[in-house]
C-alpha positions as CSV (number, residue, x, y, z in Angstrom):
1,M,21.5,123.1,150.3
2,K,19.5,125.9,152.0
3,K,22.9,127.1,153.2
4,N,24.3,126.7,149.9
5,L,21.5,128.5,148.3
6,L,21.8,131.4,150.8
7,T,25.4,131.8,150.3
8,G,24.7,132.1,146.5
9,I,21.8,134.5,147.0
10,L,24.1,136.8,149.0
11,L,27.1,136.4,146.8
12,L,25.0,137.5,144.0
13,A,23.6,140.3,145.9
14,A,27.0,141.5,146.9
15,A,28.0,141.2,143.0
16,S,24.8,143.4,141.9
17,G,25.6,146.0,144.4
18,W,29.2,146.2,143.2
19,G,28.5,146.8,139.8
20,L,26.1,149.2,140.4
21,F,28.5,150.9,142.5
22,A,31.5,150.8,140.0
23,Y,28.9,151.9,137.2
24,H,27.8,155.1,139.5
25,Y,31.6,155.6,140.4
26,T,32.8,155.7,136.6
27,K,29.3,157.8,135.5
28,H,30.4,160.9,137.8
29,G,33.5,161.1,137.9
30,G,34.6,158.8,140.3
31,D,37.6,157.1,138.2
32,G,40.3,159.2,139.7
33,Q,40.7,161.5,136.4
34,Y,39.2,164.5,138.4
35,F,39.1,165.6,141.7
36,G,35.9,167.4,141.3
37,K,32.3,165.4,139.8
38,A,32.0,165.6,136.8
39,Y,28.8,166.8,134.9
40,H,29.5,167.0,131.6
41,R,27.0,169.1,130.0
42,P,26.6,172.6,128.0
43,A,26.6,175.6,130.5
44,P,23.8,177.3,130.7
45,G,23.9,180.6,129.3
46,F,23.4,184.0,131.0
47,S,23.4,188.0,130.6
48,L,24.4,189.5,133.8
49,V,26.2,192.7,135.1
50,D,29.8,192.9,136.0
51,H,30.9,194.8,139.3
52,N,32.3,197.8,136.6
53,G,28.5,197.7,135.3
54,D,28.8,195.8,131.9
55,K,26.9,192.9,130.1
56,I,28.5,190.1,130.9
57,G,28.0,186.1,129.9
58,L,29.9,182.8,129.4
59,D,30.4,183.8,125.4
60,N,33.1,186.5,127.0
61,F,35.1,184.0,128.1
62,R,35.2,181.2,125.5
63,D,39.1,181.1,125.4
64,K,39.5,180.2,129.4
65,I,38.3,178.7,132.2
66,V,35.6,179.7,134.3
67,L,35.0,179.1,137.9
68,I,31.7,180.2,138.8
69,A,30.4,180.7,142.8
70,W,27.5,181.6,144.0
71,G,27.3,184.3,147.7
72,Y,26.6,187.1,148.4
73,T,28.7,190.3,150.6
74,N,27.0,190.2,153.7
75,C,27.8,186.6,154.3
76,P,29.2,186.1,157.7
77,D,31.3,182.7,156.9
78,V,30.7,180.7,153.9
79,C,31.3,183.0,151.0
80,P,34.6,185.1,151.9
81,T,35.9,181.6,153.0
82,T,34.9,180.1,149.1
83,L,36.9,183.4,147.5
84,A,39.4,183.1,149.9
85,M,40.1,179.7,148.9
86,L,39.6,180.1,145.0
87,S,42.4,182.9,145.6
88,G,44.8,179.9,146.9
89,V,43.4,178.4,143.4
90,M,44.7,181.3,141.3
91,D,48.2,181.5,143.7
92,G,48.7,177.4,143.0
93,L,48.3,177.9,139.3
94,G,50.7,180.5,138.9
95,E,51.3,181.7,135.1
96,D,48.1,179.9,134.2
97,A,46.0,181.5,136.6
98,D,45.6,184.0,133.3
99,R,43.6,181.5,131.3
100,V,41.1,181.1,134.2
101,R,38.7,183.3,135.5
102,V,36.3,183.6,138.7
103,L,33.0,184.5,138.9
104,F,31.6,185.5,141.9
105,V,27.7,185.7,141.5
106,T,25.5,187.3,144.1
107,V,22.2,185.7,145.4
108,D,21.0,189.1,146.6
109,P,21.2,191.5,144.2
110,E,19.2,193.6,146.2
111,R,21.7,194.7,148.1
112,D,24.9,193.7,146.1
113,T,24.9,196.3,143.2
114,S,28.1,196.7,140.8
115,E,29.6,199.4,143.3
116,R,29.1,197.0,146.4
117,L,30.5,193.9,144.5
118,R,33.4,196.2,143.1
119,S,34.6,197.2,146.8
120,Y,34.0,193.3,148.0
121,V,35.0,191.3,145.2
122,P,38.7,192.2,143.9
123,F,39.7,192.5,147.8
124,F,40.1,188.9,147.6
125,N,41.9,188.3,144.2
126,E,42.2,191.6,141.6
127,E,41.2,189.3,138.8
128,F,37.8,188.3,140.6
129,I,34.8,189.4,138.4
130,G,31.7,190.4,140.8
131,V,28.5,189.6,138.9
132,T,25.0,190.7,139.6
133,G,21.4,191.9,137.5
134,T,18.1,191.8,138.5
135,R,16.0,190.0,140.7
136,A,14.1,187.6,138.0
137,D,17.9,187.5,136.2
138,I,19.6,186.0,139.1
139,D,16.8,183.4,140.1
140,K,16.5,182.5,136.5
141,A,20.6,181.9,136.4
142,A,20.8,180.0,139.2
143,S,17.3,177.9,138.7
144,D,19.6,176.9,135.5
145,Y,22.7,176.1,137.4
146,G,20.6,174.2,140.0
147,V,21.4,177.0,142.9
148,T,19.1,177.2,145.8
149,I,18.7,180.7,147.1
150,V,16.6,180.9,150.5
151,K,15.9,184.8,152.2
152,H,15.4,184.9,156.0
153,E,14.3,187.8,156.9
154,A,13.5,187.0,160.6
155,V,17.5,187.1,162.0
156,Y,18.0,187.2,165.8
157,G,18.0,190.6,167.0
158,R,15.5,192.0,164.7
159,G,12.1,193.0,166.1
160,E,9.1,193.2,164.8
161,H,8.7,196.8,163.8
162,D,12.4,197.0,162.2
163,T,12.4,198.4,159.0
164,W,16.0,197.6,158.3
165,D,17.4,195.6,155.7
166,R,19.7,192.9,157.5
167,Y,18.8,189.7,156.7
168,L,20.6,186.4,155.6
169,M,20.7,184.1,152.7
170,T,20.6,180.1,152.5
171,H,22.3,179.3,149.2
172,T,24.1,176.3,147.4
173,N,27.7,176.2,148.3
174,T,29.2,174.5,145.1
175,V,31.6,176.3,142.7
176,Y,31.4,175.4,139.2
177,L,33.8,174.8,136.3
178,V,33.1,175.8,132.8
179,D,36.0,174.6,130.4
180,R,37.1,176.1,127.8
181,D,34.5,175.0,125.0
182,G,31.8,176.0,127.3
183,N,30.5,173.1,128.8
184,L,29.9,172.4,132.0
185,L,32.0,169.6,133.1
186,L,33.2,169.7,137.1
187,T,31.3,170.7,140.1
188,Y,33.0,171.1,143.6
189,P,30.1,170.7,146.4
190,H,31.2,172.2,149.8
191,Y,33.0,169.1,150.8
192,K,35.2,169.5,147.9
193,L,36.1,173.1,148.3
194,D,39.8,172.6,148.2
195,A,42.4,174.6,146.5
196,E,45.1,171.9,146.0
197,G,42.3,169.8,144.9
198,I,40.5,172.4,141.9
199,T,44.3,173.3,141.2
200,S,44.9,170.0,139.8
201,D,41.9,169.7,137.9
202,I,42.5,172.8,136.0
203,K,46.0,171.8,135.4
204,K,44.8,168.7,133.6
205,L,42.5,170.7,131.8
206,L,45.0,173.3,130.8
207,Q,47.5,170.2,129.2
């Protein structure tokens, strides 16, 4: 009797667990429709400056899909790797690449001026747009997108009395996809930064 009761409890727990898993899986885009993680909310707006010194916001791209990446030009590894991957996305889209825009928003506006971004970002793809702004505006936009930014001034090789500006930044390494209606539809955390998967999602959205 006790054995049957225990078995029943375990089966019920298992069923409940699978039910919760299925709900979470479907709710957050794990139904196989998209490679990225589903988000489904209006994309936060912002008013920043592009690498040509012009004002820029999502309203500039209402008819296009926008991929938003965060980083900085002095980044030693993750940022150039992400930009190279996104260039692969554009290559994979072929003629449809014109219907997509990639924004690289700096987390280090003190050093990443428009001029600096203009000499860095288009190196990966001529259509990529570097974005900067005041520290307050960048922090506001980052907060709205759930991007964490941490400045590390105590880096290896820097002495107590050194004043040079060689420092590192830690930031959320996620790419955000905004659809043509201005909705933040998909996100690509570091473990989903895959050109083929992102390209597949964009092609589905452009159909």
